[in-house]
PQR file with spaces between the fields and no chain letter, atoms N, CA, C, O and H, PARSE charges and radii, in Angstrom:
ATOM       1  N    MET     1       1.385  -27.915  -53.933 -0.4000 1.5000
ATOM       2  CA   MET     1       1.974  -28.669  -54.664 -0.0000 2.0000
ATOM       3  C    MET     1       1.749  -30.365  -55.060  0.5500 1.7000
ATOM       4  O    MET     1       1.162  -31.227  -54.405 -0.5500 1.4000
ATOM       5  N    SER     2       2.377  -30.461  -56.244 -0.4000 1.5000
ATOM       6  CA   SER     2       2.234  -31.554  -57.359 -0.0000 2.0000
ATOM       7  C    SER     2       3.229  -32.418  -55.929  0.5500 1.7000
ATOM       8  O    SER     2       4.266  -32.166  -55.314 -0.5500 1.4000
ATOM       9  H    SER     2       2.853  -29.761  -56.776  0.4000 1.0000
ATOM      10  N    ASP     3       2.204  -33.487  -55.913 -0.4000 1.5000
ATOM      11  CA   ASP     3       3.108  -35.058  -55.675 -0.0000 2.0000
ATOM      12  C    ASP     3       4.415  -35.588  -56.755  0.5500 1.7000
ATOM      13  O    ASP     3       5.193  -36.513  -56.523 -0.5500 1.4000
ATOM      14  H    ASP     3       1.362  -33.691  -56.412  0.4000 1.0000
ATOM      15  N    ILE     4       4.389  -34.764  -57.901 -0.4000 1.5000
ATOM      16  CA   ILE     4       4.867  -35.462  -59.005 -0.0000 2.0000
ATOM      17  C    ILE     4       6.239  -34.125  -58.711  0.5500 1.7000
ATOM      18  O    ILE     4       7.408  -34.333  -59.037 -0.5500 1.4000
ATOM      19  H    ILE     4       3.757  -34.013  -58.090  0.4000 1.0000
ATOM      20  N    LEU     5       5.703  -32.644  -57.967 -0.4000 1.5000
ATOM      21  CA   LEU     5       7.328  -31.854  -58.156 -0.0000 2.0000
ATOM      22  C    LEU     5       7.198  -32.310  -56.669  0.5500 1.7000
ATOM      23  O    LEU     5       6.898  -31.196  -56.240 -0.5500 1.4000
ATOM      24  H    LEU     5       4.753  -32.475  -57.701  0.4000 1.0000
ATOM      25  N    LYS     6       7.196  -33.216  -55.391 -0.4000 1.5000
ATOM      26  CA   LYS     6       7.414  -33.315  -54.326 -0.0000 2.0000
ATOM      27  C    LYS     6       8.663  -34.974  -54.674  0.5500 1.7000
ATOM      28  O    LYS     6       9.485  -35.497  -53.922 -0.5500 1.4000
ATOM      29  H    LYS     6       7.440  -34.121  -55.739  0.4000 1.0000
ATOM      30  N    ILE     7       8.197  -35.372  -56.299 -0.4000 1.5000
ATOM      31  CA   ILE     7       8.853  -36.486  -56.011 -0.0000 2.0000
ATOM      32  C    ILE     7      10.406  -36.145  -57.277  0.5500 1.7000
ATOM      33  O    ILE     7      11.563  -36.565  -57.237 -0.5500 1.4000
ATOM      34  H    ILE     7       7.530  -34.946  -56.910  0.4000 1.0000
ATOM      35  N    ILE     8       9.752  -35.296  -58.191 -0.4000 1.5000
ATOM      36  CA   ILE     8      10.970  -35.130  -58.854 -0.0000 2.0000
ATOM      37  C    ILE     8      12.152  -33.356  -57.751  0.5500 1.7000
ATOM      38  O    ILE     8      13.329  -33.033  -57.909 -0.5500 1.4000
ATOM      39  H    ILE     8       8.813  -34.955  -58.223  0.4000 1.0000
ATOM      40  N    GLY     9      11.123  -32.761  -56.847 -0.4000 1.5000
ATOM      41  CA   GLY     9      11.884  -31.623  -56.468 -0.0000 2.0000
ATOM      42  C    GLY     9      12.778  -32.954  -55.177  0.5500 1.7000
ATOM      43  O    GLY     9      13.956  -32.652  -54.985 -0.5500 1.4000
ATOM      44  H    GLY     9      10.167  -33.024  -56.719  0.4000 1.0000
ATOM      45  N    GLY    10      12.469  -33.794  -54.669 -0.4000 1.5000
ATOM      46  CA   GLY    10      13.143  -34.698  -53.190 -0.0000 2.0000
ATOM      47  C    GLY    10      14.211  -35.220  -53.748  0.5500 1.7000
ATOM      48  O    GLY    10      15.310  -34.947  -53.264 -0.5500 1.4000
ATOM      49  H    GLY    10      11.512  -34.040  -54.825  0.4000 1.0000
ATOM      50  N    ASN    11      14.085  -36.291  -55.161 -0.4000 1.5000
ATOM      51  CA   ASN    11      14.697  -36.920  -55.960 -0.0000 2.0000
ATOM      52  C    ASN    11      16.685  -35.826  -56.450  0.5500 1.7000
ATOM      53  O    ASN    11      17.874  -36.086  -56.633 -0.5500 1.4000
ATOM      54  H    ASN    11      13.192  -36.513  -55.554  0.4000 1.0000
ATOM      55  N    ILE    12      15.767  -34.683  -56.421 -0.4000 1.5000
ATOM      56  CA   ILE    12      17.310  -33.595  -56.717 -0.0000 2.0000
ATOM      57  C    ILE    12      18.052  -32.944  -55.651  0.5500 1.7000
ATOM      58  O    ILE    12      18.944  -32.103  -55.757 -0.5500 1.4000
ATOM      59  H    ILE    12      14.801  -34.472  -56.272  0.4000 1.0000
ATOM      60  N    LYS    13      17.477  -33.532  -54.462 -0.4000 1.5000
ATOM      61  CA   LYS    13      17.707  -32.745  -53.681 -0.0000 2.0000
ATOM      62  C    LYS    13      19.024  -33.927  -53.037  0.5500 1.7000
ATOM      63  O    LYS    13      20.075  -33.698  -52.438 -0.5500 1.4000
ATOM      64  H    LYS    13      16.751  -34.215  -54.375  0.4000 1.0000
ATOM      65  N    LYS    14      18.247  -35.480  -53.581 -0.4000 1.5000
ATOM      66  CA   LYS    14      19.342  -36.628  -52.707 -0.0000 2.0000
ATOM      67  C    LYS    14      20.693  -37.141  -54.031  0.5500 1.7000
ATOM      68  O    LYS    14      21.805  -37.613  -53.792 -0.5500 1.4000
ATOM      69  H    LYS    14      17.393  -35.666  -54.067  0.4000 1.0000
ATOM      70  N    TYR    15      20.190  -36.891  -55.130 -0.4000 1.5000
ATOM      71  CA   TYR    15      21.164  -36.621  -55.725 -0.0000 2.0000
ATOM      72  C    TYR    15      22.208  -36.198  -55.303  0.5500 1.7000
ATOM      73  O    TYR    15      23.173  -36.866  -54.928 -0.5500 1.4000
ATOM      74  H    TYR    15      19.287  -36.507  -55.325  0.4000 1.0000
ATOM      75  N    ARG    16      22.010  -34.150  -55.353 -0.4000 1.5000
ATOM      76  CA   ARG    16      22.445  -33.554  -54.579 -0.0000 2.0000
ATOM      77  C    ARG    16      23.398  -33.345  -53.952  0.5500 1.7000
ATOM      78  O    ARG    16      24.403  -32.639  -54.041 -0.5500 1.4000
ATOM      79  H    ARG    16      21.227  -33.608  -55.657  0.4000 1.0000
ATOM      80  N    GLU    17      22.744  -34.445  -52.909 -0.4000 1.5000
ATOM      81  CA   GLU    17      23.279  -34.277  -52.072 -0.0000 2.0000
ATOM      82  C    GLU    17      24.583  -36.004  -51.662  0.5500 1.7000
ATOM      83  O    GLU    17      25.146  -36.044  -50.568 -0.5500 1.4000
ATOM      84  H    GLU    17      21.927  -35.018  -52.837  0.4000 1.0000
ATOM      85  N    MET    18      24.774  -36.990  -52.555 -0.4000 1.5000
ATOM      86  CA   MET    18      24.880  -37.681  -52.832 -0.0000 2.0000
ATOM      87  C    MET    18      26.654  -37.315  -53.192  0.5500 1.7000
ATOM      88  O    MET    18      27.685  -37.817  -52.746 -0.5500 1.4000
ATOM      89  H    MET    18      24.317  -36.957  -53.444  0.4000 1.0000
ATOM      90  N    LYS    19      26.348  -35.951  -54.439 -0.4000 1.5000
ATOM      91  CA   LYS    19      27.156  -36.184  -55.230 -0.0000 2.0000
ATOM      92  C    LYS    19      27.704  -35.158  -53.961  0.5500 1.7000
ATOM      93  O    LYS    19      28.630  -34.556  -54.504 -0.5500 1.4000
ATOM      94  H    LYS    19      25.510  -35.544  -54.801  0.4000 1.0000
ATOM      95  N    ALA    20      27.618  -34.720  -52.739 -0.4000 1.5000
ATOM      96  CA   ALA    20      28.280  -33.465  -52.243 -0.0000 2.0000
ATOM      97  C    ALA    20      28.457  -32.369  -52.286  0.5500 1.7000
ATOM      98  O    ALA    20      29.362  -31.887  -51.605 -0.5500 1.4000
ATOM      99  H    ALA    20      26.865  -35.210  -52.298  0.4000 1.0000
ATOM     100  N    ILE    21      27.480  -31.391  -53.281 -0.4000 1.5000
ATOM     101  CA   ILE    21      27.281  -30.018  -53.400 -0.0000 2.0000
ATOM     102  C    ILE    21      26.657  -29.566  -53.076  0.5500 1.7000
ATOM     103  O    ILE    21      25.761  -30.282  -52.630 -0.5500 1.4000
ATOM     104  H    ILE    21      26.745  -31.783  -53.834  0.4000 1.0000
ATOM     105  N    THR    22      26.391  -27.903  -52.915 -0.4000 1.5000
ATOM     106  CA   THR    22      25.662  -26.879  -52.460 -0.0000 2.0000
ATOM     107  C    THR    22      23.911  -27.056  -53.325  0.5500 1.7000
ATOM     108  O    THR    22      23.229  -27.933  -53.856 -0.5500 1.4000
ATOM     109  H    THR    22      27.119  -27.322  -53.277  0.4000 1.0000
ATOM     110  N    GLN    23      23.879  -26.318  -53.164 -0.4000 1.5000
ATOM     111  CA   GLN    23      22.354  -26.216  -54.263 -0.0000 2.0000
ATOM     112  C    GLN    23      22.843  -24.615  -54.613  0.5500 1.7000
ATOM     113  O    GLN    23      22.044  -23.874  -55.186 -0.5500 1.4000
ATOM     114  H    GLN    23      24.434  -25.605  -52.733  0.4000 1.0000
ATOM     115  N    GLU    24      24.872  -23.884  -54.049 -0.4000 1.5000
ATOM     116  CA   GLU    24      24.853  -22.638  -55.089 -0.0000 2.0000
ATOM     117  C    GLU    24      25.805  -23.662  -55.935  0.5500 1.7000
ATOM     118  O    GLU    24      25.440  -23.596  -57.108 -0.5500 1.4000
ATOM     119  H    GLU    24      25.522  -24.485  -53.583  0.4000 1.0000
ATOM     120  N    GLU    25      26.775  -24.488  -55.804 -0.4000 1.5000
ATOM     121  CA   GLU    25      26.970  -24.851  -56.332 -0.0000 2.0000
ATOM     122  C    GLU    25      25.965  -25.834  -57.461  0.5500 1.7000
ATOM     123  O    GLU    25      26.353  -25.731  -58.625 -0.5500 1.4000
ATOM     124  H    GLU    25      27.072  -24.541  -54.850  0.4000 1.0000
ATOM     125  N    LEU    26      25.022  -26.547  -57.304 -0.4000 1.5000
ATOM     126  CA   LEU    26      24.326  -26.673  -58.064 -0.0000 2.0000
ATOM     127  C    LEU    26      23.762  -26.389  -59.466  0.5500 1.7000
ATOM     128  O    LEU    26      23.502  -26.886  -60.562 -0.5500 1.4000
ATOM     129  H    LEU    26      24.706  -26.631  -56.359  0.4000 1.0000
ATOM     130  N    SER    27      23.736  -24.930  -58.501 -0.4000 1.5000
ATOM     131  CA   SER    27      22.894  -23.547  -59.542 -0.0000 2.0000
ATOM     132  C    SER    27      24.041  -23.004  -60.367  0.5500 1.7000
ATOM     133  O    SER    27      23.840  -22.479  -61.462 -0.5500 1.4000
ATOM     134  H    SER    27      23.947  -24.526  -57.612  0.4000 1.0000
ATOM     135  N    SER    28      25.692  -23.183  -59.635 -0.4000 1.5000
ATOM     136  CA   SER    28      26.303  -22.324  -61.038 -0.0000 2.0000
ATOM     137  C    SER    28      26.082  -23.591  -62.357  0.5500 1.7000
ATOM     138  O    SER    28      25.616  -23.404  -63.481 -0.5500 1.4000
ATOM     139  H    SER    28      25.855  -23.610  -58.746  0.4000 1.0000
ATOM     140  N    ALA    29      26.540  -24.754  -61.814 -0.4000 1.5000
ATOM     141  CA   ALA    29      26.447  -25.951  -63.337 -0.0000 2.0000
ATOM     142  C    ALA    29      25.964  -25.613  -64.059  0.5500 1.7000
ATOM     143  O    ALA    29      26.538  -25.150  -65.045 -0.5500 1.4000
ATOM     144  H    ALA    29      26.919  -24.906  -60.901  0.4000 1.0000
ATOM     145  N    CYS    30      24.487  -25.674  -63.931 -0.4000 1.5000
ATOM     146  CA   CYS    30      22.898  -25.621  -64.547 -0.0000 2.0000
ATOM     147  C    CYS    30      22.516  -24.599  -65.332  0.5500 1.7000
ATOM     148  O    CYS    30      21.783  -24.577  -66.320 -0.5500 1.4000
ATOM     149  H    CYS    30      24.021  -26.050  -63.130  0.4000 1.0000
ATOM     150  N    LYS    31      23.721  -22.882  -64.176 -0.4000 1.5000
ATOM     151  CA   LYS    31      23.640  -21.759  -64.764 -0.0000 2.0000
ATOM     152  C    LYS    31      21.665  -21.728  -64.295  0.5500 1.7000
ATOM     153  O    LYS    31      20.681  -21.947  -65.001 -0.5500 1.4000
ATOM     154  H    LYS    31      24.316  -22.901  -63.373  0.4000 1.0000
ATOM     155  N    LEU    32      21.747  -21.489  -63.348 -0.4000 1.5000
ATOM     156  CA   LEU    32      19.922  -21.733  -62.720 -0.0000 2.0000
ATOM     157  C    LEU    32      20.387  -20.318  -60.885  0.5500 1.7000
ATOM     158  O    LEU    32      21.122  -20.238  -59.901 -0.5500 1.4000
ATOM     159  H    LEU    32      22.546  -21.311  -62.774  0.4000 1.0000
ATOM     160  N    HIS    33      19.661  -19.838  -61.360 -0.4000 1.5000
ATOM     161  CA   HIS    33      19.661  -18.755  -59.480 -0.0000 2.0000
ATOM     162  C    HIS    33      19.665  -20.538  -58.072  0.5500 1.7000
ATOM     163  O    HIS    33      19.185  -21.659  -57.906 -0.5500 1.4000
ATOM     164  H    HIS    33      19.063  -19.903  -62.159  0.4000 1.0000
ATOM     165  N    ARG    34      20.333  -19.805  -57.654 -0.4000 1.5000
ATOM     166  CA   ARG    34      20.406  -20.941  -56.527 -0.0000 2.0000
ATOM     167  C    ARG    34      19.242  -20.926  -55.391  0.5500 1.7000
ATOM     168  O    ARG    34      19.231  -21.606  -54.364 -0.5500 1.4000
ATOM     169  H    ARG    34      20.722  -18.894  -57.789  0.4000 1.0000
ATOM     170  N    ASN    35      18.323  -20.043  -55.797 -0.4000 1.5000
ATOM     171  CA   ASN    35      17.166  -19.917  -55.086 -0.0000 2.0000
ATOM     172  C    ASN    35      15.658  -20.605  -55.068  0.5500 1.7000
ATOM     173  O    ASN    35      14.746  -20.846  -54.276 -0.5500 1.4000
ATOM     174  H    ASN    35      18.332  -19.491  -56.631  0.4000 1.0000
ATOM     175  N    TYR    36      16.069  -20.792  -56.737 -0.4000 1.5000
ATOM     176  CA   TYR    36      15.650  -21.491  -57.935 -0.0000 2.0000
ATOM     177  C    TYR    36      15.888  -22.795  -57.620  0.5500 1.7000
ATOM     178  O    TYR    36      14.849  -23.416  -57.397 -0.5500 1.4000
ATOM     179  H    TYR    36      16.810  -20.596  -57.379  0.4000 1.0000
ATOM     180  N    ILE    37      16.715  -23.314  -57.540 -0.4000 1.5000
ATOM     181  CA   ILE    37      17.266  -25.027  -56.758 -0.0000 2.0000
ATOM     182  C    ILE    37      16.793  -24.504  -55.878  0.5500 1.7000
ATOM     183  O    ILE    37      15.813  -24.025  -56.449 -0.5500 1.4000
ATOM     184  H    ILE    37      17.559  -22.809  -57.721  0.4000 1.0000
ATOM     185  N    GLY    38      16.644  -23.954  -54.066 -0.4000 1.5000
ATOM     186  CA   GLY    38      15.994  -24.413  -53.071 -0.0000 2.0000
ATOM     187  C    GLY    38      13.954  -24.668  -53.609  0.5500 1.7000
ATOM     188  O    GLY    38      13.096  -25.407  -53.126 -0.5500 1.4000
ATOM     189  H    GLY    38      17.440  -24.343  -53.602  0.4000 1.0000
ATOM     190  N    SER    39      13.907  -23.814  -54.587 -0.4000 1.5000
ATOM     191  CA   SER    39      11.751  -24.477  -54.185 -0.0000 2.0000
ATOM     192  C    SER    39      12.218  -24.397  -55.046  0.5500 1.7000
ATOM     193  O    SER    39      12.006  -23.360  -55.675 -0.5500 1.4000
ATOM     194  H    SER    39      14.604  -23.214  -54.979  0.4000 1.0000
ATOM     195  N    VAL    40      13.165  -25.439  -55.651 -0.4000 1.5000
ATOM     196  CA   VAL    40      12.473  -26.627  -56.917 -0.0000 2.0000
ATOM     197  C    VAL    40      12.493  -27.922  -56.204  0.5500 1.7000
ATOM     198  O    VAL    40      11.673  -28.788  -56.507 -0.5500 1.4000
ATOM     199  H    VAL    40      13.337  -26.282  -55.140  0.4000 1.0000
ATOM     200  N    GLU    41      13.466  -28.136  -55.180 -0.4000 1.5000
ATOM     201  CA   GLU    41      13.904  -28.646  -54.234 -0.0000 2.0000
ATOM     202  C    GLU    41      12.291  -28.731  -53.360  0.5500 1.7000
ATOM     203  O    GLU    41      11.234  -29.308  -53.617 -0.5500 1.4000
ATOM     204  H    GLU    41      14.132  -27.433  -54.934  0.4000 1.0000
ATOM     205  N    ARG    42      12.559  -28.214  -52.704 -0.4000 1.5000
ATOM     206  CA   ARG    42      10.800  -28.443  -51.898 -0.0000 2.0000
ATOM     207  C    ARG    42      10.026  -28.939  -52.294  0.5500 1.7000
ATOM     208  O    ARG    42       9.484  -29.733  -51.525 -0.5500 1.4000
ATOM     209  H    ARG    42      13.417  -27.745  -52.495  0.4000 1.0000
ATOM     210  N    GLY    43       9.264  -28.793  -54.173 -0.4000 1.5000
ATOM     211  CA   GLY    43       8.029  -29.100  -54.425 -0.0000 2.0000
ATOM     212  C    GLY    43       7.857  -27.256  -55.117  0.5500 1.7000
ATOM     213  O    GLY    43       7.459  -26.980  -56.249 -0.5500 1.4000
ATOM     214  H    GLY    43       9.704  -28.148  -54.798  0.4000 1.0000
ATOM     215  N    ALA    44       8.182  -26.501  -54.309 -0.4000 1.5000
ATOM     216  CA   ALA    44       7.711  -25.228  -55.220 -0.0000 2.0000
ATOM     217  C    ALA    44       7.145  -24.476  -56.116  0.5500 1.7000
ATOM     218  O    ALA    44       6.340  -23.565  -56.309 -0.5500 1.4000
ATOM     219  H    ALA    44       8.506  -26.726  -53.389  0.4000 1.0000
ATOM     220  N    ARG    45       8.011  -25.341  -56.677 -0.4000 1.5000
ATOM     221  CA   ARG    45       8.762  -24.946  -58.044 -0.0000 2.0000
ATOM     222  C    ARG    45       8.175  -25.638  -59.144  0.5500 1.7000
ATOM     223  O    ARG    45       8.588  -26.795  -59.223 -0.5500 1.4000
ATOM     224  H    ARG    45       8.665  -26.081  -56.520  0.4000 1.0000
ATOM     225  N    ASN    46       6.827  -25.109  -60.570 -0.4000 1.5000
ATOM     226  CA   ASN    46       6.948  -26.118  -61.508 -0.0000 2.0000
ATOM     227  C    ASN    46       7.249  -26.153  -62.630  0.5500 1.7000
ATOM     228  O    ASN    46       6.518  -25.877  -63.581 -0.5500 1.4000
ATOM     229  H    ASN    46       6.492  -24.169  -60.506  0.4000 1.0000
ATOM     230  N    LEU    47       9.299  -26.786  -62.691 -0.4000 1.5000
ATOM     231  CA   LEU    47       9.985  -26.214  -63.166 -0.0000 2.0000
ATOM     232  C    LEU    47       9.276  -26.831  -65.178  0.5500 1.7000
ATOM     233  O    LEU    47       8.427  -27.686  -65.429 -0.5500 1.4000
ATOM     234  H    LEU    47       9.893  -27.010  -61.919  0.4000 1.0000
ATOM     235  N    SER    48       9.959  -26.088  -66.014 -0.4000 1.5000
ATOM     236  CA   SER    48      10.041  -26.796  -66.990 -0.0000 2.0000
ATOM     237  C    SER    48      11.281  -27.871  -67.552  0.5500 1.7000
ATOM     238  O    SER    48      12.315  -28.341  -67.077 -0.5500 1.4000
ATOM     239  H    SER    48      10.649  -25.393  -65.810  0.4000 1.0000
ATOM     240  N    VAL    49      10.375  -27.980  -69.127 -0.4000 1.5000
ATOM     241  CA   VAL    49      11.680  -29.169  -69.232 -0.0000 2.0000
ATOM     242  C    VAL    49      13.155  -29.030  -69.177  0.5500 1.7000
ATOM     243  O    VAL    49      14.108  -29.390  -68.486 -0.5500 1.4000
ATOM     244  H    VAL    49       9.535  -27.598  -69.513  0.4000 1.0000
ATOM     245  N    LYS    50      12.961  -28.533  -69.934 -0.4000 1.5000
ATOM     246  CA   LYS    50      14.167  -27.108  -70.246 -0.0000 2.0000
ATOM     247  C    LYS    50      15.841  -27.140  -68.700  0.5500 1.7000
ATOM     248  O    LYS    50      17.043  -27.383  -68.805 -0.5500 1.4000
ATOM     249  H    LYS    50      12.187  -28.240  -70.495  0.4000 1.0000
ATOM     250  N    SER    51      14.826  -26.705  -67.348 -0.4000 1.5000
ATOM     251  CA   SER    51      15.151  -26.354  -66.294 -0.0000 2.0000
ATOM     252  C    SER    51      15.874  -27.409  -66.499  0.5500 1.7000
ATOM     253  O    SER    51      17.027  -27.371  -66.931 -0.5500 1.4000
ATOM     254  H    SER    51      13.850  -26.507  -67.263  0.4000 1.0000
ATOM     255  N    LEU    52      14.940  -28.935  -66.059 -0.4000 1.5000
ATOM     256  CA   LEU    52      14.771  -30.468  -65.655 -0.0000 2.0000
ATOM     257  C    LEU    52      16.025  -31.338  -66.059  0.5500 1.7000
ATOM     258  O    LEU    52      16.431  -32.420  -65.634 -0.5500 1.4000
ATOM     259  H    LEU    52      14.004  -28.965  -65.709  0.4000 1.0000
ATOM     260  N    GLN    53      16.440  -30.580  -66.920 -0.4000 1.5000
ATOM     261  CA   GLN    53      18.180  -31.095  -68.587 -0.0000 2.0000
ATOM     262  C    GLN    53      19.292  -30.488  -67.176  0.5500 1.7000
ATOM     263  O    GLN    53      19.975  -30.971  -66.272 -0.5500 1.4000
ATOM     264  H    GLN    53      16.110  -29.701  -67.265  0.4000 1.0000
ATOM     265  N    LYS    54      18.888  -29.057  -67.759 -0.4000 1.5000
ATOM     266  CA   LYS    54      20.468  -28.125  -67.215 -0.0000 2.0000
ATOM     267  C    LYS    54      20.592  -29.292  -65.346  0.5500 1.7000
ATOM     268  O    LYS    54      21.586  -29.830  -64.858 -0.5500 1.4000
ATOM     269  H    LYS    54      18.333  -28.665  -68.493  0.4000 1.0000
ATOM     270  N    ILE    55      19.292  -29.259  -64.881 -0.4000 1.5000
ATOM     271  CA   ILE    55      19.736  -30.485  -64.264 -0.0000 2.0000
ATOM     272  C    ILE    55      21.040  -31.162  -63.603  0.5500 1.7000
ATOM     273  O    ILE    55      22.139  -31.107  -63.050 -0.5500 1.4000
ATOM     274  H    ILE    55      18.485  -28.822  -65.278  0.4000 1.0000
ATOM     275  N    SER    56      19.625  -32.043  -64.307 -0.4000 1.5000
ATOM     276  CA   SER    56      20.002  -33.047  -64.628 -0.0000 2.0000
ATOM     277  C    SER    56      21.930  -33.335  -65.063  0.5500 1.7000
ATOM     278  O    SER    56      23.025  -33.697  -64.630 -0.5500 1.4000
ATOM     279  H    SER    56      18.732  -32.087  -64.756  0.4000 1.0000
ATOM     280  N    ILE    57      21.392  -32.980  -65.888 -0.4000 1.5000
ATOM     281  CA   ILE    57      23.377  -31.730  -66.577 -0.0000 2.0000
ATOM     282  C    ILE    57      24.037  -32.469  -65.533  0.5500 1.7000
ATOM     283  O    ILE    57      24.552  -33.561  -65.288 -0.5500 1.4000
ATOM     284  H    ILE    57      20.503  -32.687  -66.239  0.4000 1.0000
ATOM     285  N    GLY    58      23.681  -30.959  -64.869 -0.4000 1.5000
ATOM     286  CA   GLY    58      24.710  -31.487  -63.956 -0.0000 2.0000
ATOM     287  C    GLY    58      24.863  -31.413  -62.365  0.5500 1.7000
ATOM     288  O    GLY    58      25.598  -31.068  -61.439 -0.5500 1.4000
ATOM     289  H    GLY    58      23.263  -30.073  -65.069  0.4000 1.0000
ATOM     290  N    LEU    59      23.244  -32.170  -62.831 -0.4000 1.5000
ATOM     291  CA   LEU    59      24.076  -33.131  -61.304 -0.0000 2.0000
ATOM     292  C    LEU    59      24.788  -35.149  -61.816  0.5500 1.7000
ATOM     293  O    LEU    59      25.273  -36.148  -61.285 -0.5500 1.4000
ATOM     294  H    LEU    59      22.647  -32.450  -63.583  0.4000 1.0000
ATOM     295  N    ASN    60      24.389  -34.664  -63.043 -0.4000 1.5000
ATOM     296  CA   ASN    60      24.339  -35.665  -64.395 -0.0000 2.0000
ATOM     297  C    ASN    60      24.203  -36.975  -63.660  0.5500 1.7000
ATOM     298  O    ASN    60      24.672  -37.678  -62.764 -0.5500 1.4000
ATOM     299  H    ASN    60      23.994  -33.852  -63.475  0.4000 1.0000
ATOM     300  N    VAL    61      23.348  -36.878  -64.514 -0.4000 1.5000
ATOM     301  CA   VAL    61      21.829  -37.953  -64.006 -0.0000 2.0000
ATOM     302  C    VAL    61      20.598  -38.355  -64.807  0.5500 1.7000
ATOM     303  O    VAL    61      19.471  -37.860  -64.777 -0.5500 1.4000
ATOM     304  H    VAL    61      22.967  -36.307  -65.241  0.4000 1.0000
ATOM     305  N    LYS    62      21.045  -39.309  -65.488 -0.4000 1.5000
ATOM     306  CA   LYS    62      19.990  -39.319  -66.323 -0.0000 2.0000
ATOM     307  C    LYS    62      18.308  -38.446  -65.848  0.5500 1.7000
ATOM     308  O    LYS    62      17.962  -38.453  -64.667 -0.5500 1.4000
ATOM     309  H    LYS    62      21.961  -39.711  -65.512  0.4000 1.0000
ATOM     310  N    ILE    63      17.165  -37.554  -67.254 -0.4000 1.5000
ATOM     311  CA   ILE    63      16.549  -37.052  -66.960 -0.0000 2.0000
ATOM     312  C    ILE    63      15.827  -38.562  -65.635  0.5500 1.7000
ATOM     313  O    ILE    63      16.188  -38.908  -64.510 -0.5500 1.4000
ATOM     314  H    ILE    63      17.446  -37.549  -68.214  0.4000 1.0000
ATOM     315  N    GLU    64      15.042  -38.902  -66.305 -0.4000 1.5000
ATOM     316  CA   GLU    64      15.053  -41.054  -66.221 -0.0000 2.0000
ATOM     317  C    GLU    64      14.675  -40.527  -64.180  0.5500 1.7000
ATOM     318  O    GLU    64      13.821  -40.258  -63.334 -0.5500 1.4000
ATOM     319  H    GLU    64      14.749  -38.621  -67.219  0.4000 1.0000
ATOM     320  N    ARG    65      16.083  -40.700  -64.476 -0.4000 1.5000
ATOM     321  CA   ARG    65      15.620  -41.149  -62.842 -0.0000 2.0000
ATOM     322  C    ARG    65      15.313  -40.394  -61.629  0.5500 1.7000
ATOM     323  O    ARG    65      15.101  -40.851  -60.506 -0.5500 1.4000
ATOM     324  H    ARG    65      16.776  -40.917  -65.163  0.4000 1.0000
ATOM     325  N    LEU    66      15.320  -38.992  -62.066 -0.4000 1.5000
ATOM     326  CA   LEU    66      14.422  -37.656  -60.502 -0.0000 2.0000
ATOM     327  C    LEU    66      12.800  -38.398  -61.627  0.5500 1.7000
ATOM     328  O    LEU    66      12.335  -39.413  -61.109 -0.5500 1.4000
ATOM     329  H    LEU    66      15.493  -38.620  -62.978  0.4000 1.0000
ATOM     330  N    PHE    67      12.587  -38.268  -62.012 -0.4000 1.5000
ATOM     331  CA   PHE    67      11.052  -39.667  -61.592 -0.0000 2.0000
ATOM     332  C    PHE    67      10.979  -40.768  -60.527  0.5500 1.7000
ATOM     333  O    PHE    67       9.998  -40.830  -59.786 -0.5500 1.4000
ATOM     334  H    PHE    67      12.964  -37.443  -62.433  0.4000 1.0000
ATOM     335  N    GLU    68      11.571  -41.277  -60.473 -0.4000 1.5000
ATOM     336  CA   GLU    68      11.348  -42.631  -59.464 -0.0000 2.0000
ATOM     337  C    GLU    68      11.302  -42.313  -58.358  0.5500 1.7000
ATOM     338  O    GLU    68      11.145  -43.159  -57.478 -0.5500 1.4000
ATOM     339  H    GLU    68      12.368  -41.227  -61.075  0.4000 1.0000
């Protein structure tokens, strides 16, 4: 697993938990499968820019915040 994938995944999980929503609720907002969200959060999935954009919109977080 790449370090950048772990960073992005960890940030997605952090923002999701800050908003007190489940993976299922986020996946519904993003129109992505719940299992996909879980694998992204674990850093096990090399996500596309389109999927990353969907997740940032679903979290209402600027996409660049997911790279910090």
